[in-house]
C-alpha positions as CSV (number, residue, x, y, z in Angstrom):
1,M,-13.2,-8.7,-5.9
2,P,-10.2,-6.6,-6.1
3,D,-8.6,-5.9,-9.0
4,R,-5.7,-8.1,-10.3
5,P,-2.3,-6.1,-10.9
6,E,-1.9,-5.0,-14.9
7,S,1.3,-5.9,-16.4
8,D,3.3,-3.3,-16.4
9,P,7.1,-3.0,-17.5
10,D,8.0,-1.9,-14.5
11,S,6.3,-4.6,-12.1
12,T,7.1,-8.0,-14.2
13,A,10.1,-9.5,-12.3
14,A,9.1,-12.9,-10.6
15,G,10.5,-15.4,-8.1
16,P,14.2,-14.8,-7.0
17,T,15.0,-11.8,-9.3
18,E,12.5,-9.6,-8.0
19,W,14.7,-7.8,-5.3
20,V,18.0,-8.1,-6.8
21,T,19.7,-4.5,-6.9
22,G,22.9,-5.1,-8.3
23,I,24.3,-2.8,-5.3
24,G,26.3,-4.7,-2.8
25,P,25.7,-7.7,-1.2
26,A,22.9,-9.9,-2.5
27,I,19.6,-9.6,-0.5
28,G,17.5,-12.5,1.0
29,V,18.6,-16.0,1.2
30,G,20.1,-18.6,-1.3
31,P,18.8,-22.0,-2.3
32,W,17.7,-24.1,0.9
33,I,20.4,-26.3,1.8
34,E,19.4,-29.2,3.3
35,E,22.5,-30.3,5.2
36,C,22.2,-26.6,6.9
37,E,18.7,-26.2,6.9
38,G,17.1,-29.9,7.2
39,P,15.0,-31.7,4.9
40,L,12.9,-29.9,2.4
41,P,9.7,-28.6,3.6
42,G,6.6,-30.4,2.6
43,D,4.4,-27.5,3.7
44,P,2.3,-26.3,0.4
45,R,2.9,-22.8,1.1
46,Y,6.3,-23.3,-0.1
47,D,7.4,-22.7,-3.4
48,R,9.9,-24.9,-5.4
49,E,11.3,-22.7,-7.3
50,L,12.3,-20.2,-4.4
51,L,13.7,-23.4,-2.4
52,A,16.0,-24.2,-5.0
53,E,17.2,-21.1,-6.3
54,G,16.7,-19.2,-3.3
55,D,14.3,-16.2,-2.4
56,R,15.3,-12.4,-3.3
57,R,12.5,-10.8,-3.0
58,N,11.5,-7.7,-0.6
59,V,9.7,-9.9,1.8
60,V,10.2,-10.1,5.5
61,D,12.2,-13.2,6.6
62,A,8.5,-15.1,8.2
63,Y,7.3,-15.2,4.2
64,R,10.9,-16.7,2.8
65,Y,10.4,-19.2,0.6
66,W,6.8,-18.8,0.6
67,T,4.5,-18.6,-2.6
68,R,3.0,-15.1,-3.7
69,E,-0.5,-16.6,-3.0
70,A,0.2,-18.1,0.3
71,I,1.5,-14.6,1.4
72,V,-1.5,-12.5,0.1
73,A,-3.7,-15.5,2.4
74,D,-1.4,-14.8,5.0
75,L,-2.2,-11.2,5.3
76,D,-5.7,-11.5,4.6
77,T,-6.0,-12.6,7.8
78,R,-4.7,-9.8,9.7
79,R,-5.4,-6.9,7.5
80,H,-6.4,-3.5,9.2
81,D,-10.0,-1.6,8.9
82,F,-8.7,1.5,6.9
83,H,-8.4,1.6,3.2
84,V,-6.4,4.2,1.1
85,A,-7.2,6.3,-1.7
86,I,-5.1,7.7,-4.5
87,E,-6.3,10.2,-7.3
88,N,-4.8,9.6,-10.7
89,W,-5.9,11.9,-13.0
90,G,-2.5,12.5,-14.4
91,H,-0.3,9.3,-13.7
92,D,1.1,10.6,-11.0
93,S,4.6,9.2,-9.9
94,N,4.0,9.2,-6.3
95,I,0.8,6.2,-6.2
96,G,3.7,3.5,-6.0
97,T,5.2,4.7,-3.3
98,V,1.5,5.2,-1.7
99,V,1.0,1.5,-2.5
100,R,4.4,0.4,-0.9
101,T,3.3,2.1,2.6
102,A,-0.3,0.8,2.1
103,N,1.3,-2.8,1.9
104,A,3.8,-1.8,4.9
105,F,1.1,-0.9,7.0
106,L,-1.3,-3.4,5.7
107,A,-4.2,-1.7,4.4
108,A,-7.5,-3.4,3.7
109,E,-6.9,-2.5,0.0
110,V,-5.9,0.5,-2.0
111,H,-8.4,2.2,-4.5
112,I,-6.7,4.0,-7.6
113,V,-9.3,6.8,-8.6
114,G,-9.2,7.9,-12.3
115,R,-6.7,6.5,-14.8
116,R,-6.9,2.4,-14.3
117,R,-2.5,2.4,-15.4
118,W,-0.7,4.1,-13.0
119,N,3.3,4.4,-12.0
120,R,4.1,1.0,-10.6
121,R,8.0,2.3,-10.4
122,G,7.9,2.8,-6.6
123,A,5.6,0.5,-5.5
124,M,8.7,-2.0,-5.8
125,V,6.4,-5.3,-6.4
126,T,4.6,-4.7,-3.3
127,D,1.6,-4.2,-5.6
128,R,2.1,-8.2,-5.9
129,Y,0.5,-8.7,-2.1
130,Q,-1.5,-5.4,-1.8
131,H,-5.5,-5.7,-3.1
132,L,-5.9,-3.0,-5.5
133,R,-9.4,-1.8,-6.7
134,H,-10.0,0.8,-9.3
135,H,-12.9,3.6,-9.8
136,A,-13.3,5.3,-12.9
137,T,-14.9,8.4,-11.2
138,V,-15.1,9.9,-7.7
139,D,-19.0,9.2,-7.6
140,E,-17.8,5.5,-7.7
141,L,-15.6,5.4,-5.3
142,M,-18.1,7.5,-3.0
143,A,-20.7,4.5,-3.2
144,W,-18.5,1.9,-2.5
145,A,-17.4,3.9,0.9
146,R,-20.8,4.6,1.7
147,E,-21.9,0.4,0.3
148,H,-19.1,-0.5,2.7
149,D,-19.7,2.0,5.7
150,L,-16.4,3.7,5.7
151,T,-15.7,7.1,6.9
152,V,-14.4,9.2,4.0
153,V,-11.1,11.3,4.9
154,A,-9.5,13.4,2.5
155,V,-5.9,14.3,3.5
156,D,-5.3,18.3,2.1
157,N,-4.1,21.2,3.8
158,T,-7.3,23.5,2.5
159,P,-9.0,25.9,4.3
160,G,-11.7,24.4,6.6
161,A,-9.2,21.6,7.2
162,V,-9.0,20.2,10.8
163,A,-5.2,18.9,12.2
164,L,-5.0,15.4,11.7
165,E,-2.6,15.9,15.1
166,R,-6.0,16.9,17.0
167,T,-8.0,14.8,15.5
168,E,-8.8,10.9,15.9
169,L,-9.1,9.1,12.4
170,P,-12.1,6.5,12.3
171,R,-11.1,2.9,12.5
172,R,-13.2,2.3,9.5
173,A,-11.5,5.0,7.2
174,L,-11.2,5.8,3.4
175,L,-7.8,7.9,3.3
176,V,-8.2,10.0,0.2
177,F,-4.9,11.4,-1.3
178,G,-4.7,13.9,-4.2
179,Q,-2.2,14.1,-6.7
180,E,1.2,16.0,-6.6
181,G,0.6,19.5,-6.9
182,P,-3.0,20.3,-7.3
183,G,-4.1,18.0,-4.1
184,V,-7.3,16.2,-3.6
185,S,-10.2,17.3,-6.2
186,D,-12.7,19.4,-5.1
187,E,-15.3,17.1,-6.0
188,T,-13.7,14.9,-3.2
189,Q,-13.5,17.4,-0.6
190,D,-17.2,18.5,-1.1
191,R,-18.1,15.0,-0.6
192,A,-15.7,13.6,2.2
193,D,-16.9,13.0,5.9
194,L,-14.0,15.2,7.1
195,T,-10.8,16.6,5.7
196,V,-7.8,16.7,7.8
197,S,-4.1,18.5,7.3
198,I,-1.0,17.6,8.7
199,A,1.0,20.2,10.9
200,Q,3.6,22.1,8.7
201,F,6.4,24.6,10.0
202,G,8.4,25.7,6.6
203,S,8.0,27.5,3.7
204,T,7.3,24.9,1.4
205,R,3.2,25.2,0.4
206,S,2.7,21.4,0.8
207,I,4.5,18.4,1.1
208,N,5.2,15.1,-1.2
209,A,1.8,13.4,-1.6
210,G,3.6,10.0,-0.9
211,V,5.1,11.1,2.1
212,A,1.7,13.0,3.6
213,A,0.3,9.2,3.1
214,G,2.7,7.6,4.9
215,I,2.2,10.2,7.8
216,V,-1.2,9.5,7.9
217,M,-1.6,6.0,7.6
218,H,1.0,5.8,10.7
219,S,-1.8,8.2,12.3
220,W,-4.1,5.2,12.1
221,I,-1.6,2.9,13.0
222,A,-0.7,4.5,16.2
223,R,-4.0,4.7,17.3
224,H,-6.1,1.4,15.9
225,A,-3.3,-1.4,15.2
226,D,-2.1,-4.1,17.5
227,L,1.7,-3.0,17.9
228,D,2.1,-6.6,19.0
229,D,1.6,-7.9,15.4
230,A,4.0,-5.9,13.8
231,W,7.0,-7.4,12.4
């Protein structure tokens, strides 16, 4: 089973307070008002506390007032065939962004490789709805990928990489991203089925790891996802 999210000071808010920013108008919906909305729904997917207090979470409108468990169960019926792995040797702050993007594109799972604890701030609580799995070593990750018949695609602008823009990502893929700075580890690149790079035209040597992850995930979506299922 995927790992349960660890307790973390950046990701402990619950229920109606999960997405309150304190800036501008409140996000989400207030308490359910029977005079306006009709009788309280009896559907077990609805959370009694959220109905009473309002739902300020960072979720799409279709999931307003639903319990977290009900949302995850519904997402599980529609998840895509790609997985995302991010190396975590130095507590990279980009990991939260990768998790948030993986949730937006409905990745099957996010795999954290290396340290178990990771910086959750950028995830904006989306780790509550995204399956996470930890692998202590690259060996563990690769063995898991082979067991599940996934093509391992490393993402880095290193010699020998093929252009993402000219490559068709496999449907059953494990997209692997490295840390900010060093990029994907040599061990991972040596064992990946292919390495892809993102076309760049400016002066910087590389782009942010979180941004790169979003570009590659969207490339998979553009090729393989049923866009009629998008919100």
